[in-house]
mmCIF file of the N, C-alpha and C atoms, coordinates in Angstrom:
data_MODEL
# 
_entry.id   MODEL 
# 
loop_
_atom_site.group_PDB 
_atom_site.id 
_atom_site.type_symbol 
_atom_site.label_atom_id 
_atom_site.label_alt_id 
_atom_site.label_comp_id 
_atom_site.label_asym_id 
_atom_site.label_entity_id 
_atom_site.label_seq_id 
_atom_site.pdbx_PDB_ins_code 
_atom_site.Cartn_x 
_atom_site.Cartn_y 
_atom_site.Cartn_z 
_atom_site.occupancy 
_atom_site.B_iso_or_equiv 
_atom_site.pdbx_formal_charge 
_atom_site.auth_seq_id 
_atom_site.auth_comp_id 
_atom_site.auth_asym_id 
_atom_site.auth_atom_id 
_atom_site.pdbx_PDB_model_num 
ATOM 1   N N  . MET A 1 1  ? -7.282  -16.790 -12.536 1.00 0.00 ? 1  MET A N  1 
ATOM 2   C CA . MET A 1 1  ? -6.121  -17.323 -11.752 1.00 0.00 ? 1  MET A CA 1 
ATOM 3   C C  . MET A 1 1  ? -6.721  -18.353 -10.977 1.00 0.00 ? 1  MET A C  1 
ATOM 4   N N  . PRO A 1 2  ? -5.858  -19.784 -10.917 1.00 0.00 ? 2  PRO A N  1 
ATOM 5   C CA . PRO A 1 2  ? -6.536  -20.798 -9.934  1.00 0.00 ? 2  PRO A CA 1 
ATOM 6   C C  . PRO A 1 2  ? -6.156  -20.188 -8.506  1.00 0.00 ? 2  PRO A C  1 
ATOM 7   N N  . LYS A 1 3  ? -6.987  -20.731 -7.592  1.00 0.00 ? 3  LYS A N  1 
ATOM 8   C CA . LYS A 1 3  ? -6.730  -20.353 -6.134  1.00 0.00 ? 3  LYS A CA 1 
ATOM 9   C C  . LYS A 1 3  ? -5.547  -21.170 -5.725  1.00 0.00 ? 3  LYS A C  1 
ATOM 10  N N  . THR A 1 4  ? -4.599  -20.801 -4.907  1.00 0.00 ? 4  THR A N  1 
ATOM 11  C CA . THR A 1 4  ? -3.436  -21.043 -4.344  1.00 0.00 ? 4  THR A CA 1 
ATOM 12  C C  . THR A 1 4  ? -3.448  -20.823 -2.801  1.00 0.00 ? 4  THR A C  1 
ATOM 13  N N  . VAL A 1 5  ? -2.065  -21.346 -2.013  1.00 0.00 ? 5  VAL A N  1 
ATOM 14  C CA . VAL A 1 5  ? -2.326  -21.055 -0.800  1.00 0.00 ? 5  VAL A CA 1 
ATOM 15  C C  . VAL A 1 5  ? -2.150  -19.799 -0.377  1.00 0.00 ? 5  VAL A C  1 
ATOM 16  N N  . ASP A 1 6  ? -1.112  -19.021 -1.220  1.00 0.00 ? 6  ASP A N  1 
ATOM 17  C CA . ASP A 1 6  ? -1.129  -17.530 -0.889  1.00 0.00 ? 6  ASP A CA 1 
ATOM 18  C C  . ASP A 1 6  ? -1.848  -16.840 -1.764  1.00 0.00 ? 6  ASP A C  1 
ATOM 19  N N  . LYS A 1 7  ? -3.085  -17.271 -2.288  1.00 0.00 ? 7  LYS A N  1 
ATOM 20  C CA . LYS A 1 7  ? -4.066  -16.343 -3.429  1.00 0.00 ? 7  LYS A CA 1 
ATOM 21  C C  . LYS A 1 7  ? -5.218  -17.466 -3.171  1.00 0.00 ? 7  LYS A C  1 
ATOM 22  N N  . PRO A 1 8  ? -5.699  -17.466 -1.921  1.00 0.00 ? 8  PRO A N  1 
ATOM 23  C CA . PRO A 1 8  ? -6.799  -18.474 -1.713  1.00 0.00 ? 8  PRO A CA 1 
ATOM 24  C C  . PRO A 1 8  ? -8.282  -17.693 -2.460  1.00 0.00 ? 8  PRO A C  1 
ATOM 25  N N  . TYR A 1 9  ? -8.218  -16.559 -3.102  1.00 0.00 ? 9  TYR A N  1 
ATOM 26  C CA . TYR A 1 9  ? -9.417  -16.298 -3.731  1.00 0.00 ? 9  TYR A CA 1 
ATOM 27  C C  . TYR A 1 9  ? -9.145  -15.857 -5.088  1.00 0.00 ? 9  TYR A C  1 
ATOM 28  N N  . GLY A 1 10 ? -7.768  -16.446 -5.504  1.00 0.00 ? 10 GLY A N  1 
ATOM 29  C CA . GLY A 1 10 ? -8.159  -16.738 -7.092  1.00 0.00 ? 10 GLY A CA 1 
ATOM 30  C C  . GLY A 1 10 ? -7.376  -15.458 -7.772  1.00 0.00 ? 10 GLY A C  1 
ATOM 31  N N  . PHE A 1 11 ? -6.855  -14.543 -7.359  1.00 0.00 ? 11 PHE A N  1 
ATOM 32  C CA . PHE A 1 11 ? -6.367  -13.448 -8.386  1.00 0.00 ? 11 PHE A CA 1 
ATOM 33  C C  . PHE A 1 11 ? -4.829  -12.807 -7.218  1.00 0.00 ? 11 PHE A C  1 
ATOM 34  N N  . LYS A 1 12 ? -4.295  -12.432 -8.481  1.00 0.00 ? 12 LYS A N  1 
ATOM 35  C CA . LYS A 1 12 ? -3.090  -11.536 -7.774  1.00 0.00 ? 12 LYS A CA 1 
ATOM 36  C C  . LYS A 1 12 ? -3.281  -9.799  -7.896  1.00 0.00 ? 12 LYS A C  1 
ATOM 37  N N  . TYR A 1 13 ? -2.841  -9.054  -7.075  1.00 0.00 ? 13 TYR A N  1 
ATOM 38  C CA . TYR A 1 13 ? -3.170  -7.952  -6.875  1.00 0.00 ? 13 TYR A CA 1 
ATOM 39  C C  . TYR A 1 13 ? -1.610  -7.051  -6.606  1.00 0.00 ? 13 TYR A C  1 
ATOM 40  N N  . SER A 1 14 ? -1.559  -5.810  -7.127  1.00 0.00 ? 14 SER A N  1 
ATOM 41  C CA . SER A 1 14 ? -0.449  -5.019  -7.034  1.00 0.00 ? 14 SER A CA 1 
ATOM 42  C C  . SER A 1 14 ? -1.155  -3.561  -7.117  1.00 0.00 ? 14 SER A C  1 
ATOM 43  N N  . LEU A 1 15 ? -0.762  -2.814  -5.920  1.00 0.00 ? 15 LEU A N  1 
ATOM 44  C CA . LEU A 1 15 ? -1.305  -1.540  -5.876  1.00 0.00 ? 15 LEU A CA 1 
ATOM 45  C C  . LEU A 1 15 ? 0.145   -0.818  -5.787  1.00 0.00 ? 15 LEU A C  1 
ATOM 46  N N  . VAL A 1 16 ? 0.341   0.358   -6.205  1.00 0.00 ? 16 VAL A N  1 
ATOM 47  C CA . VAL A 1 16 ? 1.594   1.030   -5.501  1.00 0.00 ? 16 VAL A CA 1 
ATOM 48  C C  . VAL A 1 16 ? 1.679   2.761   -5.906  1.00 0.00 ? 16 VAL A C  1 
ATOM 49  N N  . TYR A 1 17 ? 1.860   3.505   -5.084  1.00 0.00 ? 17 TYR A N  1 
ATOM 50  C CA . TYR A 1 17 ? 2.035   5.089   -4.874  1.00 0.00 ? 17 TYR A CA 1 
ATOM 51  C C  . TYR A 1 17 ? 3.609   5.043   -5.335  1.00 0.00 ? 17 TYR A C  1 
ATOM 52  N N  . ILE A 1 18 ? 3.875   5.787   -5.921  1.00 0.00 ? 18 ILE A N  1 
ATOM 53  C CA . ILE A 1 18 ? 5.732   6.097   -6.166  1.00 0.00 ? 18 ILE A CA 1 
ATOM 54  C C  . ILE A 1 18 ? 5.743   7.634   -6.253  1.00 0.00 ? 18 ILE A C  1 
ATOM 55  N N  . VAL A 1 19 ? 6.583   8.176   -5.470  1.00 0.00 ? 19 VAL A N  1 
ATOM 56  C CA . VAL A 1 19 ? 6.922   9.654   -5.394  1.00 0.00 ? 19 VAL A CA 1 
ATOM 57  C C  . VAL A 1 19 ? 8.813   9.432   -5.790  1.00 0.00 ? 19 VAL A C  1 
ATOM 58  N N  . ASN A 1 20 ? 8.935   10.329  -6.563  1.00 0.00 ? 20 ASN A N  1 
ATOM 59  C CA . ASN A 1 20 ? 10.412  10.442  -7.054  1.00 0.00 ? 20 ASN A CA 1 
ATOM 60  C C  . ASN A 1 20 ? 11.137  9.062   -7.102  1.00 0.00 ? 20 ASN A C  1 
ATOM 61  N N  . ASN A 1 21 ? 10.478  8.345   -7.903  1.00 0.00 ? 21 ASN A N  1 
ATOM 62  C CA . ASN A 1 21 ? 11.103  7.067   -8.071  1.00 0.00 ? 21 ASN A CA 1 
ATOM 63  C C  . ASN A 1 21 ? 11.171  6.244   -6.932  1.00 0.00 ? 21 ASN A C  1 
ATOM 64  N N  . LYS A 1 22 ? 10.495  6.390   -6.036  1.00 0.00 ? 22 LYS A N  1 
ATOM 65  C CA . LYS A 1 22 ? 10.359  5.508   -4.785  1.00 0.00 ? 22 LYS A CA 1 
ATOM 66  C C  . LYS A 1 22 ? 9.387   4.999   -4.078  1.00 0.00 ? 22 LYS A C  1 
ATOM 67  N N  . ARG A 1 23 ? 9.048   3.990   -4.034  1.00 0.00 ? 23 ARG A N  1 
ATOM 68  C CA . ARG A 1 23 ? 7.466   3.683   -3.412  1.00 0.00 ? 23 ARG A CA 1 
ATOM 69  C C  . ARG A 1 23 ? 7.334   3.941   -2.107  1.00 0.00 ? 23 ARG A C  1 
ATOM 70  N N  . ILE A 1 24 ? 6.170   4.591   -1.891  1.00 0.00 ? 24 ILE A N  1 
ATOM 71  C CA . ILE A 1 24 ? 5.966   5.182   -0.619  1.00 0.00 ? 24 ILE A CA 1 
ATOM 72  C C  . ILE A 1 24 ? 4.807   4.325   0.265   1.00 0.00 ? 24 ILE A C  1 
ATOM 73  N N  . VAL A 1 25 ? 3.920   3.891   -0.842  1.00 0.00 ? 25 VAL A N  1 
ATOM 74  C CA . VAL A 1 25 ? 2.722   3.032   -0.316  1.00 0.00 ? 25 VAL A CA 1 
ATOM 75  C C  . VAL A 1 25 ? 2.677   1.691   -1.297  1.00 0.00 ? 25 VAL A C  1 
ATOM 76  N N  . GLY A 1 26 ? 2.731   0.542   -0.810  1.00 0.00 ? 26 GLY A N  1 
ATOM 77  C CA . GLY A 1 26 ? 1.980   -0.595  -1.882  1.00 0.00 ? 26 GLY A CA 1 
ATOM 78  C C  . GLY A 1 26 ? 1.218   -1.569  -1.251  1.00 0.00 ? 26 GLY A C  1 
ATOM 79  N N  . TYR A 1 27 ? 0.575   -2.184  -1.746  1.00 0.00 ? 27 TYR A N  1 
ATOM 80  C CA . TYR A 1 27 ? -0.218  -3.332  -1.290  1.00 0.00 ? 27 TYR A CA 1 
ATOM 81  C C  . TYR A 1 27 ? -0.162  -4.675  -2.343  1.00 0.00 ? 27 TYR A C  1 
ATOM 82  N N  . ASP A 1 28 ? 0.187   -5.818  -2.020  1.00 0.00 ? 28 ASP A N  1 
ATOM 83  C CA . ASP A 1 28 ? 0.632   -7.172  -3.042  1.00 0.00 ? 28 ASP A CA 1 
ATOM 84  C C  . ASP A 1 28 ? 0.273   -8.218  -2.225  1.00 0.00 ? 28 ASP A C  1 
ATOM 85  N N  . ASN A 1 29 ? 0.029   -9.351  -3.225  1.00 0.00 ? 29 ASN A N  1 
ATOM 86  C CA . ASN A 1 29 ? 0.271   -10.441 -2.721  1.00 0.00 ? 29 ASN A CA 1 
ATOM 87  C C  . ASN A 1 29 ? 1.304   -11.026 -3.828  1.00 0.00 ? 29 ASN A C  1 
ATOM 88  N N  . ALA A 1 30 ? 2.394   -10.932 -3.387  1.00 0.00 ? 30 ALA A N  1 
ATOM 89  C CA . ALA A 1 30 ? 3.547   -11.474 -4.019  1.00 0.00 ? 30 ALA A CA 1 
ATOM 90  C C  . ALA A 1 30 ? 3.662   -12.857 -4.023  1.00 0.00 ? 30 ALA A C  1 
ATOM 91  N N  . VAL A 1 31 ? 4.190   -14.055 -4.892  1.00 0.00 ? 31 VAL A N  1 
ATOM 92  C CA . VAL A 1 31 ? 4.543   -15.112 -4.780  1.00 0.00 ? 31 VAL A CA 1 
ATOM 93  C C  . VAL A 1 31 ? 5.032   -15.822 -3.553  1.00 0.00 ? 31 VAL A C  1 
ATOM 94  N N  . GLY A 1 32 ? 4.688   -16.321 -2.355  1.00 0.00 ? 32 GLY A N  1 
ATOM 95  C CA . GLY A 1 32 ? 5.768   -16.901 -1.377  1.00 0.00 ? 32 GLY A CA 1 
ATOM 96  C C  . GLY A 1 32 ? 5.732   -15.665 -0.110  1.00 0.00 ? 32 GLY A C  1 
ATOM 97  N N  . LYS A 1 33 ? 5.282   -14.641 -0.439  1.00 0.00 ? 33 LYS A N  1 
ATOM 98  C CA . LYS A 1 33 ? 4.605   -13.632 0.674   1.00 0.00 ? 33 LYS A CA 1 
ATOM 99  C C  . LYS A 1 33 ? 3.314   -13.234 0.992   1.00 0.00 ? 33 LYS A C  1 
ATOM 100 N N  . GLY A 1 34 ? 2.628   -13.861 0.349   1.00 0.00 ? 34 GLY A N  1 
ATOM 101 C CA . GLY A 1 34 ? 1.280   -13.572 0.632   1.00 0.00 ? 34 GLY A CA 1 
ATOM 102 C C  . GLY A 1 34 ? 0.504   -12.160 0.443   1.00 0.00 ? 34 GLY A C  1 
ATOM 103 N N  . ASP A 1 35 ? -0.584  -11.719 1.063   1.00 0.00 ? 35 ASP A N  1 
ATOM 104 C CA . ASP A 1 35 ? -0.929  -10.251 1.412   1.00 0.00 ? 35 ASP A CA 1 
ATOM 105 C C  . ASP A 1 35 ? -0.056  -9.343  2.525   1.00 0.00 ? 35 ASP A C  1 
ATOM 106 N N  . HIS A 1 36 ? 0.645   -8.494  1.762   1.00 0.00 ? 36 HIS A N  1 
ATOM 107 C CA . HIS A 1 36 ? 1.416   -7.638  2.774   1.00 0.00 ? 36 HIS A CA 1 
ATOM 108 C C  . HIS A 1 36 ? 1.176   -5.990  2.129   1.00 0.00 ? 36 HIS A C  1 
ATOM 109 N N  . ARG A 1 37 ? 1.401   -5.371  3.210   1.00 0.00 ? 37 ARG A N  1 
ATOM 110 C CA . ARG A 1 37 ? 1.667   -3.893  2.663   1.00 0.00 ? 37 ARG A CA 1 
ATOM 111 C C  . ARG A 1 37 ? 2.998   -3.421  3.052   1.00 0.00 ? 37 ARG A C  1 
ATOM 112 N N  . HIS A 1 38 ? 3.271   -2.085  1.891   1.00 0.00 ? 38 HIS A N  1 
ATOM 113 C CA . HIS A 1 38 ? 4.745   -1.407  2.193   1.00 0.00 ? 38 HIS A CA 1 
ATOM 114 C C  . HIS A 1 38 ? 4.028   -0.109  2.647   1.00 0.00 ? 38 HIS A C  1 
ATOM 115 N N  . TYR A 1 39 ? 4.591   0.395   3.426   1.00 0.00 ? 39 TYR A N  1 
ATOM 116 C CA . TYR A 1 39 ? 4.042   1.797   4.129   1.00 0.00 ? 39 TYR A CA 1 
ATOM 117 C C  . TYR A 1 39 ? 5.505   2.339   4.409   1.00 0.00 ? 39 TYR A C  1 
ATOM 118 N N  . LYS A 1 40 ? 5.912   3.663   3.726   1.00 0.00 ? 40 LYS A N  1 
ATOM 119 C CA . LYS A 1 40 ? 7.210   4.233   3.571   1.00 0.00 ? 40 LYS A CA 1 
ATOM 120 C C  . LYS A 1 40 ? 8.181   3.070   4.053   1.00 0.00 ? 40 LYS A C  1 
ATOM 121 N N  . GLU A 1 41 ? 8.859   2.987   4.857   1.00 0.00 ? 41 GLU A N  1 
ATOM 122 C CA . GLU A 1 41 ? 10.182  1.896   4.810   1.00 0.00 ? 41 GLU A CA 1 
ATOM 123 C C  . GLU A 1 41 ? 9.724   0.652   5.522   1.00 0.00 ? 41 GLU A C  1 
ATOM 124 N N  . ARG A 1 42 ? 8.607   0.561   5.927   1.00 0.00 ? 42 ARG A N  1 
ATOM 125 C CA . ARG A 1 42 ? 7.799   -0.668  6.324   1.00 0.00 ? 42 ARG A CA 1 
ATOM 126 C C  . ARG A 1 42 ? 7.439   -1.684  5.827   1.00 0.00 ? 42 ARG A C  1 
ATOM 127 N N  . GLU A 1 43 ? 7.389   -2.896  5.939   1.00 0.00 ? 43 GLU A N  1 
ATOM 128 C CA . GLU A 1 43 ? 6.563   -4.116  5.431   1.00 0.00 ? 43 GLU A CA 1 
ATOM 129 C C  . GLU A 1 43 ? 6.288   -4.863  6.442   1.00 0.00 ? 43 GLU A C  1 
ATOM 130 N N  . GLU A 1 44 ? 4.879   -5.186  6.167   1.00 0.00 ? 44 GLU A N  1 
ATOM 131 C CA . GLU A 1 44 ? 4.139   -5.877  7.045   1.00 0.00 ? 44 GLU A CA 1 
ATOM 132 C C  . GLU A 1 44 ? 2.812   -6.363  6.860   1.00 0.00 ? 44 GLU A C  1 
ATOM 133 N N  . PRO A 1 45 ? 2.425   -7.505  7.151   1.00 0.00 ? 45 PRO A N  1 
ATOM 134 C CA . PRO A 1 45 ? 1.216   -8.439  6.772   1.00 0.00 ? 45 PRO A CA 1 
ATOM 135 C C  . PRO A 1 45 ? 0.177   -7.560  6.707   1.00 0.00 ? 45 PRO A C  1 
ATOM 136 N N  . TYR A 1 46 ? -0.950  -7.931  5.776   1.00 0.00 ? 46 TYR A N  1 
ATOM 137 C CA . TYR A 1 46 ? -1.841  -7.299  5.335   1.00 0.00 ? 46 TYR A CA 1 
ATOM 138 C C  . TYR A 1 46 ? -3.162  -8.558  5.422   1.00 0.00 ? 46 TYR A C  1 
ATOM 139 N N  . LEU A 1 47 ? -4.114  -8.064  6.144   1.00 0.00 ? 47 LEU A N  1 
ATOM 140 C CA . LEU A 1 47 ? -5.131  -9.016  6.222   1.00 0.00 ? 47 LEU A CA 1 
ATOM 141 C C  . LEU A 1 47 ? -6.212  -8.774  4.817   1.00 0.00 ? 47 LEU A C  1 
ATOM 142 N N  . PHE A 1 48 ? -6.364  -9.518  4.067   1.00 0.00 ? 48 PHE A N  1 
ATOM 143 C CA . PHE A 1 48 ? -7.192  -8.962  2.786   1.00 0.00 ? 48 PHE A CA 1 
ATOM 144 C C  . PHE A 1 48 ? -8.604  -9.379  3.223   1.00 0.00 ? 48 PHE A C  1 
ATOM 145 N N  . VAL A 1 49 ? -9.745  -8.537  2.969   1.00 0.00 ? 49 VAL A N  1 
ATOM 146 C CA . VAL A 1 49 ? -10.802 -8.926  3.240   1.00 0.00 ? 49 VAL A CA 1 
ATOM 147 C C  . VAL A 1 49 ? -11.795 -8.742  2.040   1.00 0.00 ? 49 VAL A C  1 
ATOM 148 N N  . SER A 1 50 ? -11.483 -7.937  1.151   1.00 0.00 ? 50 SER A N  1 
ATOM 149 C CA . SER A 1 50 ? -12.351 -7.562  -0.003  1.00 0.00 ? 50 SER A CA 1 
ATOM 150 C C  . SER A 1 50 ? -11.475 -6.783  -0.956  1.00 0.00 ? 50 SER A C  1 
ATOM 151 N N  . LEU A 1 51 ? -11.677 -6.606  -2.369  1.00 0.00 ? 51 LEU A N  1 
ATOM 152 C CA . LEU A 1 51 ? -11.223 -5.523  -2.914  1.00 0.00 ? 51 LEU A CA 1 
ATOM 153 C C  . LEU A 1 51 ? -11.561 -4.447  -2.971  1.00 0.00 ? 51 LEU A C  1 
ATOM 154 N N  . GLU A 1 52 ? -12.908 -4.087  -2.367  1.00 0.00 ? 52 GLU A N  1 
ATOM 155 C CA . GLU A 1 52 ? -13.101 -2.816  -1.852  1.00 0.00 ? 52 GLU A CA 1 
ATOM 156 C C  . GLU A 1 52 ? -12.664 -2.226  -0.633  1.00 0.00 ? 52 GLU A C  1 
ATOM 157 N N  . LYS A 1 53 ? -12.123 -3.127  0.125   1.00 0.00 ? 53 LYS A N  1 
ATOM 158 C CA . LYS A 1 53 ? -11.588 -2.640  1.653   1.00 0.00 ? 53 LYS A CA 1 
ATOM 159 C C  . LYS A 1 53 ? -9.971  -2.564  1.171   1.00 0.00 ? 53 LYS A C  1 
ATOM 160 N N  . LEU A 1 54 ? -9.675  -3.614  0.249   1.00 0.00 ? 54 LEU A N  1 
ATOM 161 C CA . LEU A 1 54 ? -8.026  -3.297  -0.138  1.00 0.00 ? 54 LEU A CA 1 
ATOM 162 C C  . LEU A 1 54 ? -7.985  -1.798  -0.751  1.00 0.00 ? 54 LEU A C  1 
ATOM 163 N N  . ALA A 1 55 ? -8.803  -1.539  -1.665  1.00 0.00 ? 55 ALA A N  1 
ATOM 164 C CA . ALA A 1 55 ? -8.949  -0.110  -2.113  1.00 0.00 ? 55 ALA A CA 1 
ATOM 165 C C  . ALA A 1 55 ? -8.790  1.126   -1.254  1.00 0.00 ? 55 ALA A C  1 
ATOM 166 N N  . GLU A 1 56 ? -9.921  0.873   -0.432  1.00 0.00 ? 56 GLU A N  1 
ATOM 167 C CA . GLU A 1 56 ? -10.220 1.995   0.693   1.00 0.00 ? 56 GLU A CA 1 
ATOM 168 C C  . GLU A 1 56 ? -8.789  2.093   1.517   1.00 0.00 ? 56 GLU A C  1 
ATOM 169 N N  . ASP A 1 57 ? -8.174  1.091   1.855   1.00 0.00 ? 57 ASP A N  1 
ATOM 170 C CA . ASP A 1 57 ? -6.884  1.129   2.973   1.00 0.00 ? 57 ASP A CA 1 
ATOM 171 C C  . ASP A 1 57 ? -6.067  1.598   1.967   1.00 0.00 ? 57 ASP A C  1 
ATOM 172 N N  . PHE A 1 58 ? -5.558  1.300   0.753   1.00 0.00 ? 58 PHE A N  1 
ATOM 173 C CA . PHE A 1 58 ? -4.659  1.817   -0.272  1.00 0.00 ? 58 PHE A CA 1 
ATOM 174 C C  . PHE A 1 58 ? -4.598  3.266   -0.586  1.00 0.00 ? 58 PHE A C  1 
ATOM 175 N N  . TYR A 1 59 ? -5.821  3.688   -0.614  1.00 0.00 ? 59 TYR A N  1 
ATOM 176 C CA . TYR A 1 59 ? -6.160  5.198   -1.037  1.00 0.00 ? 59 TYR A CA 1 
ATOM 177 C C  . TYR A 1 59 ? -6.016  6.029   0.386   1.00 0.00 ? 59 TYR A C  1 
ATOM 178 N N  . ARG A 1 60 ? -6.695  5.535   1.424   1.00 0.00 ? 60 ARG A N  1 
ATOM 179 C CA . ARG A 1 60 ? -6.155  6.180   2.741   1.00 0.00 ? 60 ARG A CA 1 
ATOM 180 C C  . ARG A 1 60 ? -4.947  6.366   3.084   1.00 0.00 ? 60 ARG A C  1 
ATOM 181 N N  . ASP A 1 61 ? -4.002  5.319   2.723   1.00 0.00 ? 61 ASP A N  1 
ATOM 182 C CA . ASP A 1 61 ? -2.556  5.640   3.038   1.00 0.00 ? 61 ASP A CA 1 
ATOM 183 C C  . ASP A 1 61 ? -1.689  6.599   2.294   1.00 0.00 ? 61 ASP A C  1 
ATOM 184 N N  . VAL A 1 62 ? -2.269  6.617   0.906   1.00 0.00 ? 62 VAL A N  1 
ATOM 185 C CA . VAL A 1 62 ? -1.937  7.317   0.055   1.00 0.00 ? 62 VAL A CA 1 
ATOM 186 C C  . VAL A 1 62 ? -2.138  8.926   0.489   1.00 0.00 ? 62 VAL A C  1 
ATOM 187 N N  . GLU A 1 63 ? -3.452  9.030   0.765   1.00 0.00 ? 63 GLU A N  1 
ATOM 188 C CA . GLU A 1 63 ? -3.942  10.336  1.293   1.00 0.00 ? 63 GLU A CA 1 
ATOM 189 C C  . GLU A 1 63 ? -2.944  11.044  2.475   1.00 0.00 ? 63 GLU A C  1 
ATOM 190 N N  . ASN A 1 64 ? -3.118  9.406   3.152   1.00 0.00 ? 64 ASN A N  1 
ATOM 191 C CA . ASN A 1 64 ? -2.154  10.155  4.820   1.00 0.00 ? 64 ASN A CA 1 
ATOM 192 C C  . ASN A 1 64 ? -0.821  10.475  4.079   1.00 0.00 ? 64 ASN A C  1 
ATOM 193 N N  . THR A 1 65 ? 0.016   9.873   3.331   1.00 0.00 ? 65 THR A N  1 
ATOM 194 C CA . THR A 1 65 ? 1.275   10.274  2.958   1.00 0.00 ? 65 THR A CA 1 
ATOM 195 C C  . THR A 1 65 ? 1.178   11.730  2.262   1.00 0.00 ? 65 THR A C  1 
ATOM 196 N N  . LYS A 1 66 ? 0.160   12.177  1.539   1.00 0.00 ? 66 LYS A N  1 
ATOM 197 C CA . LYS A 1 66 ? 0.308   13.202  0.756   1.00 0.00 ? 66 LYS A CA 1 
ATOM 198 C C  . LYS A 1 66 ? 0.301   14.411  1.870   1.00 0.00 ? 66 LYS A C  1 
ATOM 199 N N  . ARG A 1 67 ? -0.804  14.035  2.364   1.00 0.00 ? 67 ARG A N  1 
ATOM 200 C CA . ARG A 1 67 ? -1.077  15.112  3.677   1.00 0.00 ? 67 ARG A CA 1 
ATOM 201 C C  . ARG A 1 67 ? 0.276   15.455  4.777   1.00 0.00 ? 67 ARG A C  1 
ATOM 202 N N  . GLU A 1 68 ? 0.911   14.299  5.017   1.00 0.00 ? 68 GLU A N  1 
ATOM 203 C CA . GLU A 1 68 ? 2.049   14.170  5.966   1.00 0.00 ? 68 GLU A CA 1 
ATOM 204 C C  . GLU A 1 68 ? 3.143   15.133  4.971   1.00 0.00 ? 68 GLU A C  1 
ATOM 205 N N  . ARG A 1 69 ? 3.206   14.681  3.514   1.00 0.00 ? 69 ARG A N  1 
ATOM 206 C CA . ARG A 1 69 ? 4.499   15.667  3.032   1.00 0.00 ? 69 ARG A CA 1 
ATOM 207 C C  . ARG A 1 69 ? 3.886   16.922  2.958   1.00 0.00 ? 69 ARG A C  1 
ATOM 208 N N  . TYR A 1 70 ? 2.764   17.181  2.693   1.00 0.00 ? 70 TYR A N  1 
ATOM 209 C CA . TYR A 1 70 ? 2.187   18.722  2.655   1.00 0.00 ? 70 TYR A CA 1 
ATOM 210 C C  . TYR A 1 70 ? 2.279   19.274  3.852   1.00 0.00 ? 70 TYR A C  1 
ATOM 211 N N  . GLU A 1 71 ? 2.084   19.048  4.978   1.00 0.00 ? 71 GLU A N  1 
ATOM 212 C CA . GLU A 1 71 ? 2.512   19.456  6.412   1.00 0.00 ? 71 GLU A CA 1 
ATOM 213 C C  . GLU A 1 71 ? 3.846   19.832  6.234   1.00 0.00 ? 71 GLU A C  1 
ATOM 214 N N  . LYS A 1 72 ? 4.663   18.699  6.159   1.00 0.00 ? 72 LYS A N  1 
ATOM 215 C CA . LYS A 1 72 ? 5.817   18.743  6.233   1.00 0.00 ? 72 LYS A CA 1 
ATOM 216 C C  . LYS A 1 72 ? 6.626   20.023  5.459   1.00 0.00 ? 72 LYS A C  1 
ATOM 217 N N  . SER A 1 73 ? 6.023   20.162  4.265   1.00 0.00 ? 73 SER A N  1 
ATOM 218 C CA . SER A 1 73 ? 6.444   21.366  3.147   1.00 0.00 ? 73 SER A CA 1 
ATOM 219 C C  . SER A 1 73 ? 6.154   22.447  3.681   1.00 0.00 ? 73 SER A C  1 
ATOM 220 N N  . GLU A 1 74 ? 4.885   22.549  4.377   1.00 0.00 ? 74 GLU A N  1 
ATOM 221 C CA . GLU A 1 74 ? 4.169   23.836  5.274   1.00 0.00 ? 74 GLU A CA 1 
ATOM 222 C C  . GLU A 1 74 ? 5.390   24.334  6.437   1.00 0.00 ? 74 GLU A C  1 
ATOM 223 N N  . LYS A 1 75 ? 5.539   23.297  6.788   1.00 0.00 ? 75 LYS A N  1 
ATOM 224 C CA . LYS A 1 75 ? 6.226   23.783  8.342   1.00 0.00 ? 75 LYS A CA 1 
ATOM 225 C C  . LYS A 1 75 ? 7.923   24.421  7.645   1.00 0.00 ? 75 LYS A C  1 
ATOM 226 N N  . SER A 1 76 ? 8.184   23.635  6.661   1.00 0.00 ? 76 SER A N  1 
ATOM 227 C CA . SER A 1 76 ? 9.418   23.837  6.304   1.00 0.00 ? 76 SER A CA 1 
ATOM 228 C C  . SER A 1 76 ? 9.760   25.318  5.471   1.00 0.00 ? 76 SER A C  1 
ATOM 229 N N  . GLU A 1 77 ? 8.264   25.677  5.072   1.00 0.00 ? 77 GLU A N  1 
ATOM 230 C CA . GLU A 1 77 ? 8.275   26.930  4.469   1.00 0.00 ? 77 GLU A CA 1 
ATOM 231 C C  . GLU A 1 77 ? 8.162   27.895  5.373   1.00 0.00 ? 77 GLU A C  1 
ATOM 232 N N  . SER A 1 78 ? 7.333   27.711  6.817   1.00 0.00 ? 78 SER A N  1 
ATOM 233 C CA . SER A 1 78 ? 6.920   28.616  7.426   1.00 0.00 ? 78 SER A CA 1 
ATOM 234 C C  . SER A 1 78 ? 7.912   28.873  8.461   1.00 0.00 ? 78 SER A C  1 
ATOM 235 N N  . GLY A 1 79 ? 9.063   27.876  8.286   1.00 0.00 ? 79 GLY A N  1 
ATOM 236 C CA . GLY A 1 79 ? 10.180  27.935  9.461   1.00 0.00 ? 79 GLY A CA 1 
ATOM 237 C C  . GLY A 1 79 ? 11.070  28.743  9.318   1.00 0.00 ? 79 GLY A C  1 
# 
């Protein structure tokens, strides 16, 4: 892919974690939006540094949401 204003490094990416047909975590550089992150109900700019950092950030967010869901289910079962 050629380098563009919203893809200065010359590639498109889209990572998504979906639960029950709902996006929980997403990172992408959609046309016209540039680099951004979806986390639960929020959408915010994302500072792209490298593919390695992108993968780390995405998997960290996925693990955090899994842990939060697990802790929430544990509380509801014990309460």
